[in-house]
N, C-alpha and C positions, 0 to 999 in steps of 0.2 A: 353712383361709388364715393360722392365727396365723403359721404359719414366716414366710409370704411379708409380712404386714405387719410383722414386727417386723426384716426386712431392707428394708424399704422407709423403716420410721421411721427407721433406722441414714444409709440414704441420703439422708433428706432433714436430717438432724442431724449428719453428721461433714462438717465442709469439709475433711480433707485432700485427699480425693478431687475433689469437684466440690461449690462453691459452692451454697447455695440458691438466689441469683437464677440463677445459669448453669442451673441444674434446671427454674428456671422458664420462661427462656429457649428452652431445648429442646421443651419439653412444650406449651407457645404457639406454636411453629413446628410442632411436628406436628400440633396440632389446627386450626389456621388456613390451613395449605396444602392440608388436605382437606376441608375447610368450605365444600362449594358447590353450593348448593343449586340453582343453572342445570343441573348438567352434568346429573342422569336427564333434561332436559327439551330438550338441544342439538339433539337432530333434529328433534324437533315446531318448536323456533323458529326453524333452518335454512330449514322447508319451509314452514311457515306464514306467515311473518313477512319472511324473506330471500326467500322464491319461489325456493327451486334443488328443484330433484326428487330426488326419492329417490335415481336413479339418480346425479345428480350427488354427492351427498351420502357414498354407498358407494364410487363408481368414482372421483370426480376430487378428491375432498378429504379423507376419512377415511386412506388409504393412504398421502398424503404424511406423516403423524403417524408410521407405522409405520417408512417406510424414515429418516426424518428419527431416530428415538427409536434404530434401530439403529445408524447410524454416531455421532451425537452421544455413545450409548454407551459406545461405543469408545475417543474421545477424552477421554472423564473423567478417567481418568488420567492421562493426560502433562498436561491444564489444571491438574491440581491439582497436579502437581509444579512443571511451570514458575511457576502462579503463587500459589495457595495454594487450599485446603479452602474457608476462609469467602467469598473470592472468588467461588468457582464456586456457591456455595449462594446467595452473596446474588444475582448474574448469574441464579440458575434462578427464585429468587423472582421476580424483575422479569419475567422471560419468561413466567412464568405471568398477571402482572397482563397486559402489554399483549396477549397471548392473548385474555384477556374481553374486553378492550376495542374489538380490533380485532373480534371475533364482533359488539359491539353496535353498533359502527360501521360495520363494512366493510359494501360492498354486493355488489363484482365477485366470482366467482370467484378471481380470482387473489387476492384479500385473504386471502380464507377458504384458499386452500393456503399461503400465509404464514403465516399464523395458526395450520396444523398442524406446521409447522415450530417456530415459537417454543416451540409446545405440548411438540413433541418435544424440545427441548433444555431445558423447566423439569420435563418428567418423567425426563430423563437425570439431569439434577441430584441427583433426591432421592436415588437413590444416594450421590452422596456425603457426604449427610446421615448417611445411615446407618451409612456406614464412618467419618465423622468422632467422632461420639461414641465409636465406640475409643479418640481420642487423647486425649480426655476423662480416662477412669477407668483404675484399675487393673485387670489380667485378671480378679481376682476377681469386678468387679460388670459385667463386658460382658453377661452372660446379664439379669440386673435391670434395666438400662439398655435393653437393645434391648427387651427386653419392655413395658416402662413405654412409651416413643414407639410402639414400634407399635401397643401397645393404642389409645392416644391419637388416634393417625391413623385407626384403624377404627371407636372410637365416633365421631369429627367427623363419616366419611363414613355411620355410620348417622345419626346426627342432622338430618344436613344432607341424606339422605335421604327421612327423615319429614316433617321440615320443608316440603320440596319438594311430599310430597305432599298435605299439610294445604293448602298456600298453592293447588295446582291444583284441590282439591275446593273451595277459595272460590271459583274463579275470580278471582286474583289476576294482575294483569299479568306481563306478563315482564319489566320495569323493575323490579320489586318481588326478582326472582328476581337479575336481575344484580345490582342496589344492595348486596346481602346479602353475595351471591360477593367484589363487588370490596372492600367493608368488609374480607372477612376476609383477603382477600389483600394489600389495605394492610398490614392487622396482620400478617402474616408477613412482607414486605418490611421493614417499621419492625425487628421484632424479631430478622433475619437482624444487621440493622447493628449487636446488641449480640452478636452471639456473639464466644467468646473467638477470640482470633487461633492459630492455626498456625505450626507452625514447621517443615511440610515443604517447603515451597519450595526450587528448587535454581536457581543460576547457567542460565539456557537456554543458552548458548554451551557450555560444556563439555562439556552433556550429548548435545546434537545433534552436536558432533563425535566426541564416543565411543561412537556407537550401534551399529557393528560390531564394537567391540573385546570381548575377551572379560573384560578386567580388570576395567572401569566401563562404564559403559553401561546402555541398555534390554535389550540378550540377557544381560546375568549378572544385571537385578534381576527378570526374568521368571523364569530360571531359580532364582532364590533362593528366588522367591514360593510357586512350586509345587513345593519340593525336599522330596520326601516322598510314596510312596505313600498315606499315607491321605489327605492334603490331596487328591491329586489323583484319590482315587476319592470323595470329598465333594464336591467339585467338580463331578464328573460326576452326581451326582445331585441334587446341586442348577439344573444345567441343564436338567436334564432333566424333573426336576419343577416348576419354571418356566413350561417350555413346554406339559407338559400340563395346567398348572392354570390355564393363561393361555384355553387353547382351551375348556375348562369354562366359563371364563364368560366369554368370546365367544359361543359359541351355546348358553349357559344360557336367558339369556329367548325363544331364536328356537325351544327346544326346550318352552316353557312355552305360548307362541303355537300350535307344533303338537298340542298335547293339547289346550287347553283354550283357543281364540281370547277367549272371554268373562269369562274371569280377569280379576280387576281387585286381585287381591293382589298382583302381580308386583312395584311399590316395595315393599310391607311385606317380603314374602321375601327381596329384597338387603339391606334393610335388616338382618334377622334376621343373615341370614349373616356379616355385618361383626360384628355380637354374638360371635358364634359365633367367628368368627376372633379377635375382641379377648379370650375368654376361653382359646381356644386357647395366643394367645400369654404369656398370663398364668401357663396350666401348664406351658409351658414353663420359669419356675422350678424349679418341682417335679421336672420329669423330667431337668433335667439332668444330675444326677450318674449318673441308669439309663443315659440315651442314653452317658455316657462309659463306664460299665461293661459295656453291652450292645454296644458296638463300632458292626459295620453291621448288627445285627440292629432295630434300630430304625425305621430307612429300610427296610429290607427288607421288616418290618409294615405301614409306611406306605401303601408302593407298591401294596403288595397291597389295605391296607384300599382306597385310593382306587379301586384297579382295580372293585374289587366296586362300589364305589358309581356308578361308571360303567357300569356291565354292566346294575344293576339300572333306573338314571334310562333304559339304551337300551333294553330289553327290556320294561317295564313298562309303559310308556306311560299311567299312571294320575297324575293333577297332584300330587296330595297324595305319592305317593311321588317326584316328580319334586323336589317343593318340599323335604320331609325329607332326601335325598341331597344338594342341592345345599348344605343347610344345614351339614350332617354335613361334606360334602368342604372346607368354606369353615375350618371348625373345624380339621380334618385338617392341610390343608396349612399353615396361617399357626401351627400348633404345629414340626413339622419346621420350617419355615423359618428359625425364629428359635432353635430348635436348630443344625439346619446351617452358618449363618451365625455364630453362635458360636463353633463347633467350629474352624470354618476359621478364625477370625483368632486362635484359641488357637492352630493349629499355625506362624502365618506367623513367619519367625524375622527376615524383614527390617522389621516392620511398614506394609509398602507394602498395607494395608487397601482404598485405594480402585482399586487394581490386581485386587486379588481381588473385589470387587463389579464391578464393570467388567466384564472379560473374562468372571466366570461369568454375568452376566447378558449379555451379547453373545450368548453362545453358548446360552442359552436364547432368547433373543428369533431366533436363526438358527434353531435347530430348529421353533420354533413358526413358523416363517414359513414353514419347507420343510414342513411338516406340515399349514399351511394351501394350499399350494398343490397339494398335493395330493387335500385334500379337494375342490378344489376341481376338479381335473382327473379326478377321480371321479367328481362330481357324485352323493355320496352323498344319502340324506335326510336328516333331523336325527336320527331314532332309530339310522340306521346308523353315523352318526357319532359316538354317544357308545360305542356300541359297538367303535368304531376306537378309541377314547380308552381303554378299558378292554384292548384288544389291548394299547396302546402302555405304559401302566402295566404290564402282567402282565408286558411283554419287561422293562421297568425292573427289577419286582419280581427276575425270574429272572439277569438280569445280576449285580443285587447281591446276589441270595443266593449265587452262584459268588464274587464277592467278599470274602463273609461268611466262606465257609470258604477262601479259598486264602490271605488274610490275616489269620486266624486269631489275633489277639491285638496287635492296632491298640497299638501299643506307642509310634507317639512322641507323646509328653505325653499320653496317654490317664491317666493318672492323677493328671496334675500340678495339676489345679485342687482335689483332695482334700487338698493339702496347703499350699494357696495361705494358706487364713487363719493358720495358724504361719508363713507367710514374711514377709520383707519387700516391701512394695506396691512396684510400680512405678513409677518417677518419669513422671508424663503427659507427652507433648509439648507441653505447650498451655500460655500462660502467662495466666491469667485476668487479662480486661483491663474488668471492667464495674466 
């Protein structure tokens, strides 16, 4: 841990890349945007207090956010390009605040569907923050900044889950859950105003008129962003791993209930999985150089491990095995997610980070949607679903094992980070305005 803390102290004390006040704002945003004690109890609240049926919640309300997030994720890049990263982050924070205000005060089915649309926008806007931090710091600090903000978010979710479990045991009213969540989101909205301004916006009219131009416009930007075999392969892994892990998260509690419907540890296990994810995101700092030197191998290994974990969950049907495997896959995925997002960002030549994040996550959401539709059509049991997830990750492993051998040499920027410490720092595209 000594190496990590030395790098962390260096980041906190050196103001050449990011000031301590800006770092504090980033971490407060990461924490407050995820500290939502009402989240684990939204379904019981909607059914017991708002008197919606479980069928209405699962069929008429929740799917709206899935489709909304899919659309908003795709438009995040143009929104940042025409407006600014900061403005979109601010709008996303206020969208989440409005979401929970609607839940608390709304009564009709239509209001809940509108709430899901604002939630989808807020979730999509979080992608902007993930890419925005790369505008703040020089390239050699991408990994530690990603690990810090990701760890803060995951720990926040863990603490909120444990607090909500404690409040539920004490039979606190839902108003308490909402007040705590709204205070957290209010802080989140306030700190977004303090974020530094970015210099990424461009005039609207020229960009629109040049859309189909070969020399300028979106076609050129798209081509530049994924210019290189390595970034294309890594982006594909990013999308597939995102889709597979999201399905594991979506159906994890269903598997726990199918194995042991009387177990009351689900909330704690979800919290522990977030802790494992936070440790994994910190571990990415240590694995960064190994990931660069190994090329695709670490992602092939990670896919294989996630496949084995899913197979164990599907075949064993023992609650403690399911709990342990769920925690393990959270740690594995968060480690690799931190590594692959930073690696892809290093390979960018045009610094269009939000375009990279939005398109890769859109592709992941699209794959997830298609896989979920296939599961519904096939009507598989929850254990069979996890076996199918294992098959998906094994297929991903095979695809990238082939890519690893074909593309042996991973040369576009692979050794770049090794010499970054001795080179001049990249000038950030941010004007610190705190």
